[in-house]
C-alpha positions as CSV (number, residue, x, y, z in Angstrom):
1,X,12.8,97.5,26.4
2,X,16.2,96.5,27.9
3,X,15.1,92.9,28.4
4,X,17.6,90.5,26.8
5,X,16.4,87.7,24.6
6,X,18.2,84.7,23.1
7,X,18.2,84.2,19.3
8,X,15.3,81.7,19.4
9,X,13.3,84.0,21.6
10,X,14.0,86.9,19.2
11,X,13.0,84.8,16.3
12,X,9.7,83.8,18.0
13,X,9.0,87.4,18.8
14,X,9.4,88.5,15.1
15,X,7.8,85.3,13.8
16,X,10.9,84.5,11.7
17,X,13.3,81.6,11.6
18,X,16.3,81.6,13.9
19,X,18.5,81.7,10.8
20,X,17.0,85.1,10.1
21,X,18.3,86.4,13.4
22,X,21.8,85.1,12.6
23,X,21.6,86.8,9.2
24,X,20.7,90.1,10.8
25,X,23.7,89.7,13.1
26,X,26.0,88.8,10.2
27,X,24.8,91.7,8.1
28,X,25.2,94.2,11.0
29,X,21.5,94.9,11.5
30,X,21.5,93.3,14.9
31,X,24.3,93.4,17.4
32,X,24.4,91.2,20.6
33,X,24.0,93.2,23.8
34,X,25.7,90.5,25.8
35,X,26.2,86.8,26.3
36,X,24.3,84.2,28.3
37,X,25.9,81.8,30.8
38,X,26.8,79.5,27.9
39,X,28.3,82.2,25.7
40,X,25.4,82.5,23.3
41,X,24.5,86.0,22.1
42,X,21.6,87.9,23.8
43,X,19.8,90.7,22.1
44,X,17.9,93.7,23.4
45,X,14.2,93.8,22.6
46,X,14.4,97.3,21.2
47,X,17.3,96.3,18.9
48,X,15.3,93.3,17.6
49,X,12.3,95.6,16.9
50,X,14.5,98.1,15.0
51,X,16.2,95.3,12.9
52,X,12.8,93.8,12.1
53,X,11.3,97.2,11.1
54,X,14.3,98.0,8.9
55,X,14.2,94.7,7.2
56,X,10.4,94.9,6.5
57,X,10.6,98.5,5.3
58,X,13.4,97.6,2.9
59,X,11.5,94.6,1.6
60,X,8.3,96.8,1.2
61,X,6.3,94.6,3.6
62,X,3.9,95.7,6.2
63,X,3.5,94.5,9.8
64,X,0.8,92.0,10.7
């Protein structure tokens, strides 16, 4: 679960647009765990899953 993913990888994992990942970051739901070699944010898989779960629960949506 400590694997680091880029924003586009995180978006693909959650089946959302990359803009959604940026919104989660801006709203404080998802914090970068580091930066890649080009200075882009990297996110932990666990943090991505928690942000997605929180968002879906708040919206009253189910998984799948």
